[in-house]
N, C-alpha and C positions, 0 to 999 in steps of 0.2 A: 427403158429408153435412158438413155445416157444424158445427163445432166451437165458434167463438165465439172472441172474444180469449182469450188467455192469462191466466189467474188468478193472482197472485202474491200472497204477504205483502209490508208497502212498510213500513219504518222509514229515517227519515231521519236518526235519529244515535243508536247504542246504546252503552253501556259495557259490557265482559264480553259476557254473555248477556242483558243487560238492554234492550230494547227496545220502545217505545209503536209496536206493530205495528198496522196497519189494512189492509184490503184494497184491490188495484190492479189494472187489466186492462192487459197491455201493448199495444203498437201491433205492428204486422205487422212481421217477422224479428228481433223481440225474445225474449229469456228470461228466466227467473226467476232471479235471483241472490242469493247468501249474502257481502255483501264482511267481509273480516276485515283488520284492520290494527293497527300498534302505532304511537302516538303517544310518543317519549318512550322510556324502558325500562320506564313504568309502566302506559302507560293503554292498556288493549285496546281497540277502537273496532271497532262492527259497524254495517254497513247493508244492508238488503233492498229490493229493488226488480225492479225491467226494466231489462234492459242491451240492446244491439243484441250479437246472436251472436259478430261478429267482437272484441268488448271480453271474452270469457269468456276465464280463466284467464291473463289478463296480469297482469303487475303493473304499478302506475300512481301516482302522485304525486297525493295527494287531499289540498285544504288543509281546515282547519279553525279553528274560529275568525277569520274574515276575515285570512287570510294569516299569522296568527300561528303556526301550529302547519302542518310539512309531516308527510306519513306514509305509509309505503307500505301501498298493499292489492292483494288479490287477489280479484278477482271470481269464485266457482265457480257454474256456471249448471248450470240442469238445464229440463226443458221438458216440464213435468205442470203439470197446476191445482194451487197451492200446495205445490209442491214443495220452495220455498225456506223450510220451517217454521221459528219462531223462537219463542224464549218469550217469552210476552206478559207486563206489566206493568202495571197500573193507571198512569193516567197522573201521578198525585201520587205511588205510591212512587219512578218515573221520574225526574222532578223533582227528587226527596230526593236519590236517589242523587249526580246530577247535578252538586247545589248543594255537595254534602260533597263530592266529587271536584275539583271545579272550580278549588279556591284552589291544593292541592296540585299540578295540572297545569302552573297559571300560575307556580308560586316553579321548578320543574324546567327552563323554558325562558327 
């Protein structure tokens, strides 16, 4: 029985639990993930998407804002459709949050 590609939520960059979330299809050998990390001591960063299974549950360095900030992230994986559910926000709300906190994060580095 053909199940088709694994479907996951995708968020390229979210802060705290605020993500502009879309849907995506994973490639063969990938799982859905929720990635969480902390930039500095203030900014909690969240990513959603697909990742190779061997990259699950590993702590990795992730670059934010073109090499100006590096933070540690762990990708927690799952393997059922849309298992990496995230809170969704309208795009204008997310952009407002980003613009509000971006100056604070840049000052801290």
